[in-house]
N, C-alpha and C positions, 0 to 999 in steps of 0.2 A: 129783409134778409141781408146780413152783412156782405160787404164786397168780397168777392172771391175771384181768383185768377184761374182761367182755363185757356186752352189753346189746342189747335190741331198741329201736329208735327208730321213731317214726312220729308222725302228727298226724291224729287222736287216737291214744292208745296205752293208755289205762286198761283197755280191754277185752281186751288181749292175754293169751293163755294161754302165751306162750313162756317166761316165767320159771318156771312150774310144770314145764313139759316139760323144760327144760334142767336145773333143779335136781335133778329125779328122776334124770336120766341121769348127772349128775356124781357123785351119791351112789353109784350102782352102780359107776361107773368109778374112784372114789376120787380124783377130781380136786378140788383145793382152788381152785376157780374161783368167782368172784362174778359172777352174771348178774342184771342189773336191767332196768328199763324206763325210758325217758325220752322225753318229748314234745319233738320237734325239728321245726321248720318247714322248708319247702323253702328259704326265704331264709337260714336260719341253718345249713343242713346242712354246707356245705363248710368254713366257718370253725370249726364245732364239731368236725368230724373232725380238722382240722389242729391243734387245740388239745389233742388227747389225748396223754398222755405214754406212755412205753415200757411201762407196766404193762398197757396195753390190747392184748388179743389179737385181738378181732374184734367184728363187729357183725351183728345181724340187722336187716333193714329191711323195714318194711311201708309201705303207702301213706301219703303220696304221695312217698316218697323213693326208690323203686326206679330211676327214671330218673337221679336225681341220683347214686345209688351207682354206676351204670354209668359215668357220665361222669367221676367222680373217680378211677377206678381206673387203674393203670398196666398191668395185665394182666387178661384176662378169659377165663373158660372158654367152651367152644363154645356152650353153651346161652345164656349171657349175650350172647355175640356175635350169635347169631341173633335174639334177642328184643329186644335193646336195653335190657334191664332187668336189675337184679341185686337179690337179696334177702339176700345174704351178702357181707361184706367181711372178708378176712383181712388184718390190719394188720401192718406191719413196714416195712422200708426201702422196699419197693415194695408198694402196695396191690393185692391180688388180688380180683377180683369174680367171683361165681358166681351162677347162677340155679338154685337147688335146687327151685323150684316144678315144673319140668318132671319131674324124677325123682320128686318127691313125688306127682304125678298118676299116673305110671306105676306106682309101688309101691302106691298106694291102689287102683287098678283091679285090680292083680294079686291083691290080697286077696279080690276078688270074682270071681276067675277070668276076668277080662277081660284077655287077653294078646295078642290079635290083632284088628285092626279093618280094615274096608274103607271104609265110609261113616259119616261122623260129622256131627252138627249142633252148632254152637256158638251159644249165645245170649249176646250181648254182644260188644263189640268193643274192650275195654280191654286193659291189660297182661296180665291173667291169661288172656285169650283167646289172646294170642300164645304164652304158655307152653303152653296146652292144645293149640294147633295143632302145636307142636314135639313134644309128648308123643305125640299120636295118630299123627304121622308116624313116630315111633320104633316105634310098634306096628303099622306097616304100612298106615295109612290112605292111600287114594289120592284120595278125594273128600271135601271138607269144605264143608258148607253153613253160611254165617255169617248169622245174623239179628241185626239191630240196629235200634234206633229211628231212627237216622240212618245209613243205609247208607254214606254218604260217609266216615264215620269208620273204616270197615273196609277202606279201600283199602290200608293198610299190611299187613293180613293177606293180601290177595291177592298183594302183592309177596313176602311171606314164603313163601306157598305155592309161588310160582314157584321160589324158591330151594331149597325142599325137594322139589320134584317132585310137589307135591300140587295137584290141581285145586280151586280155591276159587271158590265162587259166593257172591254177596252179595245179600241180599234183606231187605225189611222183615219183621217178625214175622208178619204176616197173609198172606204169600204162600203159594201152594199148596205142599204138602210131599210130597217123595218119602220112601220108607222109608229109615231109617238104622239102623245097629247100636247107636249110642250117642248120647245128647244130653248135652253138657256146658254147664251154665249158670254164667256168671260175672257175673250181674247184681248191681247194688248191693243191699246188705241191705235187706229190707223191700219190694222190688219186687213188685208184684202185677200180673200180666197178666190181661187180660180172658178170661173163660172161653171166649169164642168164638175166641180165639187159642190158648189152651192145649189145647183139645180136639183140633184137627187136628194140632198138634205132638206131642202125647202119643200119638195113635193110631198114628202111623208113626215114633215117636221112639226105640223100643227102651228100654234102661235109661237112667235119668237119673243123672248125676253132678252134684250141685249143690255148688258151692264154698261156698255158705252152710251154716252149721251151728248157728247160734244166733239165734233159737229154731229147734228142729227138731221136726216137719217144717217146712220153709219153705213159704210159700204155694204155690210151684210144685210142691214135692214132694207136698203134701197133695192136689193136684189131678191128679197124674200117674197115668195108667192104662196107659201103654205097656209098663211093665216095672218092675223093681226101682228104687227111689229110694235113692241112695247119698249120704250126707252128706259134706261136705268135711272132717270131722275127720280122716279118713285122710290126706288131703293135708297137713293141718297137722302131723300126727305125722311123716310120712315126709320132708317137706321139712326138718323139724327134725333128724331122724336124720342126714340128709346134711350139714346145717350142722355138727353135732357132729363128724362125720368130718373135715370141713375144719378145724375148730378144733383137733382132736386131731393130725392128721397131714397136712393140706393136700390130701387127695384125697377127693372126694365119693363115689367108687366103691369105696373100700377099706373093708371092714367094720370095725367097732370090736371090741375084745376082748369076748367074751361078749355079742354084740349082741342076741341073743334076750332076755336078761335086761334089757338096757337098754330095749328096746322095750316089754317087759311093764311095767316101772316107769313109763315115760312114758305108756303107755296108761292105767294106773291113776290117773295124776295129772290126766287130762283131766276 
C-alpha cells in the first residue's frame, strides 16, 4: 500500500498516545503509513486542513477540534450526525467525518462483559457524554441520569435522548441517586469530587467506566465502592481500531485483516 500521511491533531497534543497505537497497528498490517501528532488550534483548524496535499489520508482529532471536524466534513456517519462531533476525518475529494468514540465505548465495555444495559448515570455534560449516551443507547439503555456541575449545559443531552428514545434526567452531582447498572464519567482530567458526593453516587452506581486513564486510578476510581472501576484505556484502544478500519477501507464496522494480532500489538504499545 503506498505511503500516506496521517496525524492526530489537538490543543494540547503532546500527551497523546495515538502515534504509538497507530504505529503498532501499521507495522502488523504492513502499511507504509506515517502517523504524527500536531498541535492545531480551533482558529487554525479549517485553514490547516485545506492546506493539506494529496499525500494526506486522514486525521484523528482530539479536544478541542471535534466540533470543528464535524463542521468541515462533506459527509458524516450516523454517530457523528447524532452527537455533532467527529474524532476522525477521511480525506479526499470529499471529507468524511466519523465518531469512533461511540463504538470505542461499546467495545471497551464488551471486554468487561457489559453488553446490555437499562439504567445508566453519566457524570459530565461535554462531547464525550454525548458519545456515551449514544453508546449506552446502542446497548439498550432506556433511562440515563446526567449529573453536571451546571445542569443547564446538559440540555443538549436531553434533546439527544429524545431522538434516541432514551429518557434523560438532569441533576447536580449532589442530588439523590437511584440505582443504575453503570456509571460513565467523562469529567476533565484531575477532577476531584467531594467524598460526600462520591459516596452516594458509588453506593448505587454499579460499575464505573472512567474515560480518564492517566494517572490511574483516577481520584474517582480510587474512591469507587459500587463495583468494578474500568479505565478509559480500552476506549482509547478501540476507537483507534475503528479509525484504522476507516483509514484502511472506509468502513468503521469492517474488521481489519488479522485484527486480533493488530489489537494485541496496539495494547502492548500502551
